[in-house]
mmCIF file of the N, C-alpha and C atoms, coordinates in Angstrom:
data_MODEL
# 
_entry.id   MODEL 
# 
loop_
_atom_site.group_PDB 
_atom_site.id 
_atom_site.type_symbol 
_atom_site.label_atom_id 
_atom_site.label_alt_id 
_atom_site.label_comp_id 
_atom_site.label_asym_id 
_atom_site.label_entity_id 
_atom_site.label_seq_id 
_atom_site.pdbx_PDB_ins_code 
_atom_site.Cartn_x 
_atom_site.Cartn_y 
_atom_site.Cartn_z 
_atom_site.occupancy 
_atom_site.B_iso_or_equiv 
_atom_site.pdbx_formal_charge 
_atom_site.auth_seq_id 
_atom_site.auth_comp_id 
_atom_site.auth_asym_id 
_atom_site.auth_atom_id 
_atom_site.pdbx_PDB_model_num 
ATOM 1   N N  . MET A 1 1  ? -4.339  5.061   12.686  1.00 0.00 ? 1  MET A N  1 
ATOM 2   C CA . MET A 1 1  ? -4.302  6.505   12.542  1.00 0.00 ? 1  MET A CA 1 
ATOM 3   C C  . MET A 1 1  ? -5.535  7.081   13.224  1.00 0.00 ? 1  MET A C  1 
ATOM 4   N N  . PRO A 1 2  ? -5.334  7.985   14.105  1.00 0.00 ? 2  PRO A N  1 
ATOM 5   C CA . PRO A 1 2  ? -6.488  8.586   14.782  1.00 0.00 ? 2  PRO A CA 1 
ATOM 6   C C  . PRO A 1 2  ? -7.388  9.349   13.799  1.00 0.00 ? 2  PRO A C  1 
ATOM 7   N N  . ARG A 1 3  ? -8.665  9.113   13.886  1.00 0.00 ? 3  ARG A N  1 
ATOM 8   C CA . ARG A 1 3  ? -9.704  9.815   13.119  1.00 0.00 ? 3  ARG A CA 1 
ATOM 9   C C  . ARG A 1 3  ? -9.692  9.570   11.609  1.00 0.00 ? 3  ARG A C  1 
ATOM 10  N N  . LEU A 1 4  ? -8.783  8.744   11.117  1.00 0.00 ? 4  LEU A N  1 
ATOM 11  C CA . LEU A 1 4  ? -8.726  8.497   9.681   1.00 0.00 ? 4  LEU A CA 1 
ATOM 12  C C  . LEU A 1 4  ? -8.260  7.065   9.448   1.00 0.00 ? 4  LEU A C  1 
ATOM 13  N N  . ASP A 1 5  ? -9.157  6.235   8.906   1.00 0.00 ? 5  ASP A N  1 
ATOM 14  C CA . ASP A 1 5  ? -8.728  4.860   8.648   1.00 0.00 ? 5  ASP A CA 1 
ATOM 15  C C  . ASP A 1 5  ? -7.964  4.791   7.330   1.00 0.00 ? 5  ASP A C  1 
ATOM 16  N N  . GLY A 1 6  ? -7.331  3.660   7.084   1.00 0.00 ? 6  GLY A N  1 
ATOM 17  C CA . GLY A 1 6  ? -6.477  3.500   5.919   1.00 0.00 ? 6  GLY A CA 1 
ATOM 18  C C  . GLY A 1 6  ? -7.200  3.681   4.599   1.00 0.00 ? 6  GLY A C  1 
ATOM 19  N N  . ARG A 1 7  ? -8.456  3.224   4.531   1.00 0.00 ? 7  ARG A N  1 
ATOM 20  C CA . ARG A 1 7  ? -9.214  3.375   3.279   1.00 0.00 ? 7  ARG A CA 1 
ATOM 21  C C  . ARG A 1 7  ? -9.457  4.840   2.956   1.00 0.00 ? 7  ARG A C  1 
ATOM 22  N N  . LYS A 1 8  ? -9.785  5.622   3.975   1.00 0.00 ? 8  LYS A N  1 
ATOM 23  C CA . LYS A 1 8  ? -10.010 7.057   3.761   1.00 0.00 ? 8  LYS A CA 1 
ATOM 24  C C  . LYS A 1 8  ? -8.698  7.764   3.417   1.00 0.00 ? 8  LYS A C  1 
ATOM 25  N N  . ALA A 1 9  ? -7.618  7.358   4.065   1.00 0.00 ? 9  ALA A N  1 
ATOM 26  C CA . ALA A 1 9  ? -6.318  7.956   3.763   1.00 0.00 ? 9  ALA A CA 1 
ATOM 27  C C  . ALA A 1 9  ? -5.918  7.661   2.317   1.00 0.00 ? 9  ALA A C  1 
ATOM 28  N N  . LEU A 1 10 ? -6.108  6.412   1.883   1.00 0.00 ? 10 LEU A N  1 
ATOM 29  C CA . LEU A 1 10 ? -5.809  6.041   0.503   1.00 0.00 ? 10 LEU A CA 1 
ATOM 30  C C  . LEU A 1 10 ? -6.606  6.889   -0.473  1.00 0.00 ? 10 LEU A C  1 
ATOM 31  N N  . LYS A 1 11 ? -7.885  7.027   -0.210  1.00 0.00 ? 11 LYS A N  1 
ATOM 32  C CA . LYS A 1 11 ? -8.752  7.801   -1.100  1.00 0.00 ? 11 LYS A CA 1 
ATOM 33  C C  . LYS A 1 11 ? -8.285  9.256   -1.186  1.00 0.00 ? 11 LYS A C  1 
ATOM 34  N N  . ARG A 1 12 ? -7.941  9.846   -0.053  1.00 0.00 ? 12 ARG A N  1 
ATOM 35  C CA . ARG A 1 12 ? -7.458  11.235  -0.046  1.00 0.00 ? 12 ARG A CA 1 
ATOM 36  C C  . ARG A 1 12 ? -6.149  11.382  -0.813  1.00 0.00 ? 12 ARG A C  1 
ATOM 37  N N  . ILE A 1 13 ? -5.247  10.440  -0.611  1.00 0.00 ? 13 ILE A N  1 
ATOM 38  C CA . ILE A 1 13 ? -3.959  10.491  -1.307  1.00 0.00 ? 13 ILE A CA 1 
ATOM 39  C C  . ILE A 1 13 ? -4.174  10.425  -2.817  1.00 0.00 ? 13 ILE A C  1 
ATOM 40  N N  . LYS A 1 14 ? -4.992  9.499   -3.267  1.00 0.00 ? 14 LYS A N  1 
ATOM 41  C CA . LYS A 1 14 ? -5.178  9.297   -4.701  1.00 0.00 ? 14 LYS A CA 1 
ATOM 42  C C  . LYS A 1 14 ? -6.048  10.380  -5.345  1.00 0.00 ? 14 LYS A C  1 
ATOM 43  N N  . GLU A 1 15 ? -6.806  11.130  -4.559  1.00 0.00 ? 15 GLU A N  1 
ATOM 44  C CA . GLU A 1 15 ? -7.598  12.244  -5.098  1.00 0.00 ? 15 GLU A CA 1 
ATOM 45  C C  . GLU A 1 15 ? -6.781  13.527  -5.203  1.00 0.00 ? 15 GLU A C  1 
ATOM 46  N N  . ASP A 1 16 ? -5.656  13.601  -4.509  1.00 0.00 ? 16 ASP A N  1 
ATOM 47  C CA . ASP A 1 16 ? -4.824  14.793  -4.500  1.00 0.00 ? 16 ASP A CA 1 
ATOM 48  C C  . ASP A 1 16 ? -3.849  14.741  -5.683  1.00 0.00 ? 16 ASP A C  1 
ATOM 49  N N  . PRO A 1 17 ? -3.936  15.694  -6.617  1.00 0.00 ? 17 PRO A N  1 
ATOM 50  C CA . PRO A 1 17 ? -3.054  15.683  -7.793  1.00 0.00 ? 17 PRO A CA 1 
ATOM 51  C C  . PRO A 1 17 ? -1.567  15.691  -7.450  1.00 0.00 ? 17 PRO A C  1 
ATOM 52  N N  . GLU A 1 18 ? -1.195  16.267  -6.322  1.00 0.00 ? 18 GLU A N  1 
ATOM 53  C CA . GLU A 1 18 ? 0.212   16.321  -5.936  1.00 0.00 ? 18 GLU A CA 1 
ATOM 54  C C  . GLU A 1 18 ? 0.693   15.024  -5.295  1.00 0.00 ? 18 GLU A C  1 
ATOM 55  N N  . LEU A 1 19 ? -0.217  14.193  -4.840  1.00 0.00 ? 19 LEU A N  1 
ATOM 56  C CA . LEU A 1 19 ? 0.160   12.966  -4.132  1.00 0.00 ? 19 LEU A CA 1 
ATOM 57  C C  . LEU A 1 19 ? -0.198  11.686  -4.871  1.00 0.00 ? 19 LEU A C  1 
ATOM 58  N N  . ARG A 1 20 ? -1.078  11.758  -5.853  1.00 0.00 ? 20 ARG A N  1 
ATOM 59  C CA . ARG A 1 20 ? -1.669  10.554  -6.442  1.00 0.00 ? 20 ARG A CA 1 
ATOM 60  C C  . ARG A 1 20 ? -0.678  9.576   -7.058  1.00 0.00 ? 20 ARG A C  1 
ATOM 61  N N  . ARG A 1 21 ? 0.519   10.042  -7.430  1.00 0.00 ? 21 ARG A N  1 
ATOM 62  C CA . ARG A 1 21 ? 1.506   9.133   -8.018  1.00 0.00 ? 21 ARG A CA 1 
ATOM 63  C C  . ARG A 1 21 ? 2.352   8.414   -6.969  1.00 0.00 ? 21 ARG A C  1 
ATOM 64  N N  . ILE A 1 22 ? 2.220   8.794   -5.726  1.00 0.00 ? 22 ILE A N  1 
ATOM 65  C CA . ILE A 1 22 ? 2.968   8.123   -4.673  1.00 0.00 ? 22 ILE A CA 1 
ATOM 66  C C  . ILE A 1 22 ? 2.455   6.692   -4.557  1.00 0.00 ? 22 ILE A C  1 
ATOM 67  N N  . PRO A 1 23 ? 3.340   5.706   -4.655  1.00 0.00 ? 23 PRO A N  1 
ATOM 68  C CA . PRO A 1 23 ? 2.887   4.321   -4.509  1.00 0.00 ? 23 PRO A CA 1 
ATOM 69  C C  . PRO A 1 23 ? 2.355   4.075   -3.096  1.00 0.00 ? 23 PRO A C  1 
ATOM 70  N N  . VAL A 1 24 ? 1.217   3.442   -3.019  1.00 0.00 ? 24 VAL A N  1 
ATOM 71  C CA . VAL A 1 24 ? 0.612   3.132   -1.727  1.00 0.00 ? 24 VAL A CA 1 
ATOM 72  C C  . VAL A 1 24 ? 0.519   1.621   -1.579  1.00 0.00 ? 24 VAL A C  1 
ATOM 73  N N  . VAL A 1 25 ? 1.118   1.135   -0.518  1.00 0.00 ? 25 VAL A N  1 
ATOM 74  C CA . VAL A 1 25 ? 1.107   -0.287  -0.196  1.00 0.00 ? 25 VAL A CA 1 
ATOM 75  C C  . VAL A 1 25 ? 0.173   -0.488  0.997   1.00 0.00 ? 25 VAL A C  1 
ATOM 76  N N  . ILE A 1 26 ? -0.785  -1.370  0.835   1.00 0.00 ? 26 ILE A N  1 
ATOM 77  C CA . ILE A 1 26 ? -1.692  -1.700  1.928   1.00 0.00 ? 26 ILE A CA 1 
ATOM 78  C C  . ILE A 1 26 ? -1.116  -2.914  2.642   1.00 0.00 ? 26 ILE A C  1 
ATOM 79  N N  . LEU A 1 27 ? -0.837  -2.764  3.920   1.00 0.00 ? 27 LEU A N  1 
ATOM 80  C CA . LEU A 1 27 ? -0.335  -3.846  4.761   1.00 0.00 ? 27 LEU A CA 1 
ATOM 81  C C  . LEU A 1 27 ? -1.350  -4.032  5.870   1.00 0.00 ? 27 LEU A C  1 
ATOM 82  N N  . THR A 1 28 ? -2.081  -5.139  5.826   1.00 0.00 ? 28 THR A N  1 
ATOM 83  C CA . THR A 1 28 ? -3.236  -5.310  6.685   1.00 0.00 ? 28 THR A CA 1 
ATOM 84  C C  . THR A 1 28 ? -3.401  -6.755  7.131   1.00 0.00 ? 28 THR A C  1 
ATOM 85  N N  . THR A 1 29 ? -4.273  -6.959  8.084   1.00 0.00 ? 29 THR A N  1 
ATOM 86  C CA . THR A 1 29 ? -4.609  -8.312  8.521   1.00 0.00 ? 29 THR A CA 1 
ATOM 87  C C  . THR A 1 29 ? -5.828  -8.843  7.786   1.00 0.00 ? 29 THR A C  1 
ATOM 88  N N  . SER A 1 30 ? -6.515  -7.992  7.046   1.00 0.00 ? 30 SER A N  1 
ATOM 89  C CA . SER A 1 30 ? -7.759  -8.386  6.390   1.00 0.00 ? 30 SER A CA 1 
ATOM 90  C C  . SER A 1 30 ? -7.522  -9.129  5.081   1.00 0.00 ? 30 SER A C  1 
ATOM 91  N N  . SER A 1 31 ? -8.152  -10.282 4.962   1.00 0.00 ? 31 SER A N  1 
ATOM 92  C CA . SER A 1 31 ? -8.120  -11.020 3.696   1.00 0.00 ? 31 SER A CA 1 
ATOM 93  C C  . SER A 1 31 ? -9.486  -10.976 3.016   1.00 0.00 ? 31 SER A C  1 
ATOM 94  N N  . ASP A 1 32 ? -10.364 -10.136 3.521   1.00 0.00 ? 32 ASP A N  1 
ATOM 95  C CA . ASP A 1 32 ? -11.713 -10.004 2.973   1.00 0.00 ? 32 ASP A CA 1 
ATOM 96  C C  . ASP A 1 32 ? -11.646 -9.470  1.541   1.00 0.00 ? 32 ASP A C  1 
ATOM 97  N N  . GLU A 1 33 ? -12.266 -10.174 0.613   1.00 0.00 ? 33 GLU A N  1 
ATOM 98  C CA . GLU A 1 33 ? -12.223 -9.794  -0.810  1.00 0.00 ? 33 GLU A CA 1 
ATOM 99  C C  . GLU A 1 33 ? -12.759 -8.382  -1.038  1.00 0.00 ? 33 GLU A C  1 
ATOM 100 N N  . ALA A 1 34 ? -13.761 -7.987  -0.273  1.00 0.00 ? 34 ALA A N  1 
ATOM 101 C CA . ALA A 1 34 ? -14.317 -6.629  -0.416  1.00 0.00 ? 34 ALA A CA 1 
ATOM 102 C C  . ALA A 1 34 ? -13.268 -5.580  -0.062  1.00 0.00 ? 34 ALA A C  1 
ATOM 103 N N  . ASP A 1 35 ? -12.453 -5.846  0.953   1.00 0.00 ? 35 ASP A N  1 
ATOM 104 C CA . ASP A 1 35 ? -11.388 -4.913  1.331   1.00 0.00 ? 35 ASP A CA 1 
ATOM 105 C C  . ASP A 1 35 ? -10.322 -4.829  0.240   1.00 0.00 ? 35 ASP A C  1 
ATOM 106 N N  . VAL A 1 36 ? -9.954  -5.989  -0.309  1.00 0.00 ? 36 VAL A N  1 
ATOM 107 C CA . VAL A 1 36 ? -8.960  -6.022  -1.392  1.00 0.00 ? 36 VAL A CA 1 
ATOM 108 C C  . VAL A 1 36 ? -9.464  -5.211  -2.580  1.00 0.00 ? 36 VAL A C  1 
ATOM 109 N N  . LEU A 1 37 ? -10.682 -5.480  -3.007  1.00 0.00 ? 37 LEU A N  1 
ATOM 110 C CA . LEU A 1 37 ? -11.261 -4.772  -4.158  1.00 0.00 ? 37 LEU A CA 1 
ATOM 111 C C  . LEU A 1 37 ? -11.364 -3.276  -3.892  1.00 0.00 ? 37 LEU A C  1 
ATOM 112 N N  . ASN A 1 38 ? -11.810 -2.910  -2.693  1.00 0.00 ? 38 ASN A N  1 
ATOM 113 C CA . ASN A 1 38 ? -11.946 -1.500  -2.341  1.00 0.00 ? 38 ASN A CA 1 
ATOM 114 C C  . ASN A 1 38 ? -10.608 -0.779  -2.451  1.00 0.00 ? 38 ASN A C  1 
ATOM 115 N N  . CYS A 1 39 ? -9.560  -1.405  -1.950  1.00 0.00 ? 39 CYS A N  1 
ATOM 116 C CA . CYS A 1 39 ? -8.245  -0.762  -1.992  1.00 0.00 ? 39 CYS A CA 1 
ATOM 117 C C  . CYS A 1 39 ? -7.746  -0.599  -3.423  1.00 0.00 ? 39 CYS A C  1 
ATOM 118 N N  . TYR A 1 40 ? -7.866  -1.641  -4.228  1.00 0.00 ? 40 TYR A N  1 
ATOM 119 C CA . TYR A 1 40 ? -7.432  -1.514  -5.623  1.00 0.00 ? 40 TYR A CA 1 
ATOM 120 C C  . TYR A 1 40 ? -8.316  -0.542  -6.403  1.00 0.00 ? 40 TYR A C  1 
ATOM 121 N N  . ASP A 1 41 ? -9.612  -0.551  -6.143  1.00 0.00 ? 41 ASP A N  1 
ATOM 122 C CA . ASP A 1 41 ? -10.513 0.397   -6.804  1.00 0.00 ? 41 ASP A CA 1 
ATOM 123 C C  . ASP A 1 41 ? -10.157 1.840   -6.467  1.00 0.00 ? 41 ASP A C  1 
ATOM 124 N N  . ASN A 1 42 ? -9.569  2.049   -5.297  1.00 0.00 ? 42 ASN A N  1 
ATOM 125 C CA . ASN A 1 42 ? -9.205  3.395   -4.868  1.00 0.00 ? 42 ASN A CA 1 
ATOM 126 C C  . ASN A 1 42 ? -7.738  3.727   -5.098  1.00 0.00 ? 42 ASN A C  1 
ATOM 127 N N  . GLY A 1 43 ? -7.051  2.892   -5.886  1.00 0.00 ? 43 GLY A N  1 
ATOM 128 C CA . GLY A 1 43 ? -5.713  3.252   -6.330  1.00 0.00 ? 43 GLY A CA 1 
ATOM 129 C C  . GLY A 1 43 ? -4.538  2.632   -5.595  1.00 0.00 ? 43 GLY A C  1 
ATOM 130 N N  . ALA A 1 44 ? -4.770  1.656   -4.733  1.00 0.00 ? 44 ALA A N  1 
ATOM 131 C CA . ALA A 1 44 ? -3.644  1.006   -4.060  1.00 0.00 ? 44 ALA A CA 1 
ATOM 132 C C  . ALA A 1 44 ? -2.735  0.354   -5.104  1.00 0.00 ? 44 ALA A C  1 
ATOM 133 N N  . ASN A 1 45 ? -1.438  0.369   -4.835  1.00 0.00 ? 45 ASN A N  1 
ATOM 134 C CA . ASN A 1 45 ? -0.496  -0.234  -5.759  1.00 0.00 ? 45 ASN A CA 1 
ATOM 135 C C  . ASN A 1 45 ? -0.227  -1.697  -5.441  1.00 0.00 ? 45 ASN A C  1 
ATOM 136 N N  . THR A 1 46 ? -0.434  -2.070  -4.207  1.00 0.00 ? 46 THR A N  1 
ATOM 137 C CA . THR A 1 46 ? -0.353  -3.479  -3.822  1.00 0.00 ? 46 THR A CA 1 
ATOM 138 C C  . THR A 1 46 ? -1.074  -3.683  -2.497  1.00 0.00 ? 46 THR A C  1 
ATOM 139 N N  . TYR A 1 47 ? -1.489  -4.908  -2.266  1.00 0.00 ? 47 TYR A N  1 
ATOM 140 C CA . TYR A 1 47 ? -2.246  -5.273  -1.063  1.00 0.00 ? 47 TYR A CA 1 
ATOM 141 C C  . TYR A 1 47 ? -1.570  -6.500  -0.470  1.00 0.00 ? 47 TYR A C  1 
ATOM 142 N N  . ILE A 1 48 ? -1.068  -6.357  0.744   1.00 0.00 ? 48 ILE A N  1 
ATOM 143 C CA . ILE A 1 48 ? -0.352  -7.442  1.400   1.00 0.00 ? 48 ILE A CA 1 
ATOM 144 C C  . ILE A 1 48 ? -1.033  -7.771  2.725   1.00 0.00 ? 48 ILE A C  1 
ATOM 145 N N  . ILE A 1 49 ? -1.314  -9.055  2.907   1.00 0.00 ? 49 ILE A N  1 
ATOM 146 C CA . ILE A 1 49 ? -1.877  -9.504  4.179   1.00 0.00 ? 49 ILE A CA 1 
ATOM 147 C C  . ILE A 1 49 ? -0.707  -9.821  5.101   1.00 0.00 ? 49 ILE A C  1 
ATOM 148 N N  . LYS A 1 50 ? -0.685  -9.151  6.253   1.00 0.00 ? 50 LYS A N  1 
ATOM 149 C CA . LYS A 1 50 ? 0.418   -9.306  7.194   1.00 0.00 ? 50 LYS A CA 1 
ATOM 150 C C  . LYS A 1 50 ? 0.504   -10.739 7.706   1.00 0.00 ? 50 LYS A C  1 
ATOM 151 N N  . PRO A 1 51 ? 1.669   -11.344 7.548   1.00 0.00 ? 51 PRO A N  1 
ATOM 152 C CA . PRO A 1 51 ? 1.852   -12.653 8.173   1.00 0.00 ? 51 PRO A CA 1 
ATOM 153 C C  . PRO A 1 51 ? 1.848   -12.505 9.698   1.00 0.00 ? 51 PRO A C  1 
ATOM 154 N N  . VAL A 1 52 ? 1.315   -13.478 10.384  1.00 0.00 ? 52 VAL A N  1 
ATOM 155 C CA . VAL A 1 52 ? 1.236   -13.436 11.844  1.00 0.00 ? 52 VAL A CA 1 
ATOM 156 C C  . VAL A 1 52 ? 2.596   -13.722 12.473  1.00 0.00 ? 52 VAL A C  1 
ATOM 157 N N  . GLU A 1 53 ? 3.328   -14.669 11.917  1.00 0.00 ? 53 GLU A N  1 
ATOM 158 C CA . GLU A 1 53 ? 4.630   -15.034 12.471  1.00 0.00 ? 53 GLU A CA 1 
ATOM 159 C C  . GLU A 1 53 ? 5.652   -13.948 12.164  1.00 0.00 ? 53 GLU A C  1 
ATOM 160 N N  . PHE A 1 54 ? 6.449   -13.566 13.170  1.00 0.00 ? 54 PHE A N  1 
ATOM 161 C CA . PHE A 1 54 ? 7.392   -12.463 13.022  1.00 0.00 ? 54 PHE A CA 1 
ATOM 162 C C  . PHE A 1 54 ? 8.375   -12.677 11.881  1.00 0.00 ? 54 PHE A C  1 
ATOM 163 N N  . GLU A 1 55 ? 8.951   -13.860 11.769  1.00 0.00 ? 55 GLU A N  1 
ATOM 164 C CA . GLU A 1 55 ? 9.939   -14.116 10.724  1.00 0.00 ? 55 GLU A CA 1 
ATOM 165 C C  . GLU A 1 55 ? 9.333   -13.952 9.327   1.00 0.00 ? 55 GLU A C  1 
ATOM 166 N N  . LYS A 1 56 ? 8.109   -14.428 9.144   1.00 0.00 ? 56 LYS A N  1 
ATOM 167 C CA . LYS A 1 56 ? 7.437   -14.279 7.850   1.00 0.00 ? 56 LYS A CA 1 
ATOM 168 C C  . LYS A 1 56 ? 7.086   -12.819 7.587   1.00 0.00 ? 56 LYS A C  1 
ATOM 169 N N  . PHE A 1 57 ? 6.701   -12.108 8.637   1.00 0.00 ? 57 PHE A N  1 
ATOM 170 C CA . PHE A 1 57 ? 6.407   -10.679 8.509   1.00 0.00 ? 57 PHE A CA 1 
ATOM 171 C C  . PHE A 1 57 ? 7.671   -9.924  8.084   1.00 0.00 ? 57 PHE A C  1 
ATOM 172 N N  . LEU A 1 58 ? 8.772   -10.218 8.752   1.00 0.00 ? 58 LEU A N  1 
ATOM 173 C CA . LEU A 1 58 ? 10.036  -9.566  8.437   1.00 0.00 ? 58 LEU A CA 1 
ATOM 174 C C  . LEU A 1 58 ? 10.445  -9.846  6.995   1.00 0.00 ? 58 LEU A C  1 
ATOM 175 N N  . LYS A 1 59 ? 10.302  -11.077 6.555   1.00 0.00 ? 59 LYS A N  1 
ATOM 176 C CA . LYS A 1 59 ? 10.640  -11.429 5.177   1.00 0.00 ? 59 LYS A CA 1 
ATOM 177 C C  . LYS A 1 59 ? 9.761   -10.665 4.185   1.00 0.00 ? 59 LYS A C  1 
ATOM 178 N N  . ALA A 1 60 ? 8.474   -10.543 4.494   1.00 0.00 ? 60 ALA A N  1 
ATOM 179 C CA . ALA A 1 60 ? 7.558   -9.809  3.617   1.00 0.00 ? 60 ALA A CA 1 
ATOM 180 C C  . ALA A 1 60 ? 7.962   -8.341  3.511   1.00 0.00 ? 60 ALA A C  1 
ATOM 181 N N  . VAL A 1 61 ? 8.329   -7.738  4.627   1.00 0.00 ? 61 VAL A N  1 
ATOM 182 C CA . VAL A 1 61 ? 8.731   -6.327  4.626   1.00 0.00 ? 61 VAL A CA 1 
ATOM 183 C C  . VAL A 1 61 ? 10.036  -6.132  3.857   1.00 0.00 ? 61 VAL A C  1 
ATOM 184 N N  . ILE A 1 62 ? 10.978  -7.024  4.034   1.00 0.00 ? 62 ILE A N  1 
ATOM 185 C CA . ILE A 1 62 ? 12.252  -6.931  3.307   1.00 0.00 ? 62 ILE A CA 1 
ATOM 186 C C  . ILE A 1 62 ? 12.015  -7.091  1.808   1.00 0.00 ? 62 ILE A C  1 
ATOM 187 N N  . THR A 1 63 ? 11.211  -8.072  1.438   1.00 0.00 ? 63 THR A N  1 
ATOM 188 C CA . THR A 1 63 ? 10.906  -8.297  0.022   1.00 0.00 ? 63 THR A CA 1 
ATOM 189 C C  . THR A 1 63 ? 10.210  -7.085  -0.584  1.00 0.00 ? 63 THR A C  1 
ATOM 190 N N  . LEU A 1 64 ? 9.277   -6.527  0.144   1.00 0.00 ? 64 LEU A N  1 
ATOM 191 C CA . LEU A 1 64 ? 8.559   -5.340  -0.303  1.00 0.00 ? 64 LEU A CA 1 
ATOM 192 C C  . LEU A 1 64 ? 9.532   -4.173  -0.513  1.00 0.00 ? 64 LEU A C  1 
ATOM 193 N N  . GLY A 1 65 ? 10.414  -3.956  0.430   1.00 0.00 ? 65 GLY A N  1 
ATOM 194 C CA . GLY A 1 65 ? 11.398  -2.879  0.302   1.00 0.00 ? 65 GLY A CA 1 
ATOM 195 C C  . GLY A 1 65 ? 12.311  -3.078  -0.888  1.00 0.00 ? 65 GLY A C  1 
ATOM 196 N N  . GLN A 1 66 ? 12.769  -4.303  -1.074  1.00 0.00 ? 66 GLN A N  1 
ATOM 197 C CA . GLN A 1 66 ? 13.632  -4.585  -2.222  1.00 0.00 ? 66 GLN A CA 1 
ATOM 198 C C  . GLN A 1 66 ? 12.910  -4.315  -3.535  1.00 0.00 ? 66 GLN A C  1 
ATOM 199 N N  . TYR A 1 67 ? 11.663  -4.705  -3.606  1.00 0.00 ? 67 TYR A N  1 
ATOM 200 C CA . TYR A 1 67 ? 10.897  -4.465  -4.835  1.00 0.00 ? 67 TYR A CA 1 
ATOM 201 C C  . TYR A 1 67 ? 10.781  -2.967  -5.116  1.00 0.00 ? 67 TYR A C  1 
ATOM 202 N N  . TRP A 1 68 ? 10.305  -2.193  -4.151  1.00 0.00 ? 68 TRP A N  1 
ATOM 203 C CA . TRP A 1 68 ? 10.052  -0.770  -4.390  1.00 0.00 ? 68 TRP A CA 1 
ATOM 204 C C  . TRP A 1 68 ? 11.324  0.047   -4.564  1.00 0.00 ? 68 TRP A C  1 
ATOM 205 N N  . PHE A 1 69 ? 12.418  -0.355  -3.919  1.00 0.00 ? 69 PHE A N  1 
ATOM 206 C CA . PHE A 1 69 ? 13.640  0.433   -4.009  1.00 0.00 ? 69 PHE A CA 1 
ATOM 207 C C  . PHE A 1 69 ? 14.595  -0.024  -5.110  1.00 0.00 ? 69 PHE A C  1 
ATOM 208 N N  . PHE A 1 70 ? 14.497  -1.291  -5.521  1.00 0.00 ? 70 PHE A N  1 
ATOM 209 C CA . PHE A 1 70 ? 15.479  -1.797  -6.487  1.00 0.00 ? 70 PHE A CA 1 
ATOM 210 C C  . PHE A 1 70 ? 14.884  -2.336  -7.783  1.00 0.00 ? 70 PHE A C  1 
ATOM 211 N N  . THR A 1 71 ? 13.596  -2.633  -7.812  1.00 0.00 ? 71 THR A N  1 
ATOM 212 C CA . THR A 1 71 ? 13.003  -3.252  -8.994  1.00 0.00 ? 71 THR A CA 1 
ATOM 213 C C  . THR A 1 71 ? 12.010  -2.330  -9.693  1.00 0.00 ? 71 THR A C  1 
ATOM 214 N N  . ALA A 1 72 ? 11.108  -1.753  -8.966  1.00 0.00 ? 72 ALA A N  1 
ATOM 215 C CA . ALA A 1 72 ? 10.053  -0.920  -9.546  1.00 0.00 ? 72 ALA A CA 1 
ATOM 216 C C  . ALA A 1 72 ? 10.627  0.351   -10.136 1.00 0.00 ? 72 ALA A C  1 
ATOM 217 N N  . GLU A 1 73 ? 10.078  0.773   -11.241 1.00 0.00 ? 73 GLU A N  1 
ATOM 218 C CA . GLU A 1 73 ? 10.445  2.052   -11.862 1.00 0.00 ? 73 GLU A CA 1 
ATOM 219 C C  . GLU A 1 73 ? 9.395   3.070   -11.449 1.00 0.00 ? 73 GLU A C  1 
ATOM 220 N N  . ILE A 1 74 ? 9.842   4.080   -10.747 1.00 0.00 ? 74 ILE A N  1 
ATOM 221 C CA . ILE A 1 74 ? 8.941   5.112   -10.236 1.00 0.00 ? 74 ILE A CA 1 
ATOM 222 C C  . ILE A 1 74 ? 9.368   6.432   -10.862 1.00 0.00 ? 74 ILE A C  1 
ATOM 223 N N  . PRO A 1 75 ? 8.433   7.206   -11.398 1.00 0.00 ? 75 PRO A N  1 
ATOM 224 C CA . PRO A 1 75 ? 8.808   8.471   -12.043 1.00 0.00 ? 75 PRO A CA 1 
ATOM 225 C C  . PRO A 1 75 ? 9.373   9.463   -11.021 1.00 0.00 ? 75 PRO A C  1 
ATOM 226 N N  . ASP A 1 76 ? 10.405  10.189  -11.427 1.00 0.00 ? 76 ASP A N  1 
ATOM 227 C CA . ASP A 1 76 ? 10.983  11.223  -10.567 1.00 0.00 ? 76 ASP A CA 1 
ATOM 228 C C  . ASP A 1 76 ? 10.073  12.440  -10.518 1.00 0.00 ? 76 ASP A C  1 
ATOM 229 N N  . GLU A 1 77 ? 9.519   12.761  -11.682 1.00 0.00 ? 77 GLU A N  1 
ATOM 230 C CA . GLU A 1 77 ? 8.677   13.953  -11.788 1.00 0.00 ? 77 GLU A CA 1 
ATOM 231 C C  . GLU A 1 77 ? 7.339   13.726  -11.097 1.00 0.00 ? 77 GLU A C  1 
ATOM 232 N N  . GLY A 1 78 ? 6.942   14.690  -10.306 1.00 0.00 ? 78 GLY A N  1 
ATOM 233 C CA . GLY A 1 78 ? 5.632   14.631  -9.684  1.00 0.00 ? 78 GLY A CA 1 
ATOM 234 C C  . GLY A 1 78 ? 5.620   13.912  -8.348  1.00 0.00 ? 78 GLY A C  1 
ATOM 235 N N  . LEU A 1 79 ? 6.773   13.469  -7.877  1.00 0.00 ? 79 LEU A N  1 
ATOM 236 C CA . LEU A 1 79 ? 6.814   12.826  -6.554  1.00 0.00 ? 79 LEU A CA 1 
ATOM 237 C C  . LEU A 1 79 ? 7.528   13.700  -5.585  1.00 0.00 ? 79 LEU A C  1 
# 
């Protein structure tokens, strides 16, 4: 994202009363523990390290979509 990295975007989303309930998924190449902690401390709902291999990446994205659309309970109000 030009001029705004993901950590800053996450922080802005979670500080905004109208947006803070939107689930935020971090999809990144970083496995650094400080990055993981920072994202969860700032309200991330999950942190996924992108697999390098395309097939594994595709499986991760499909699994993520299935979870958020078919398994997770997300409130209607406020979204």
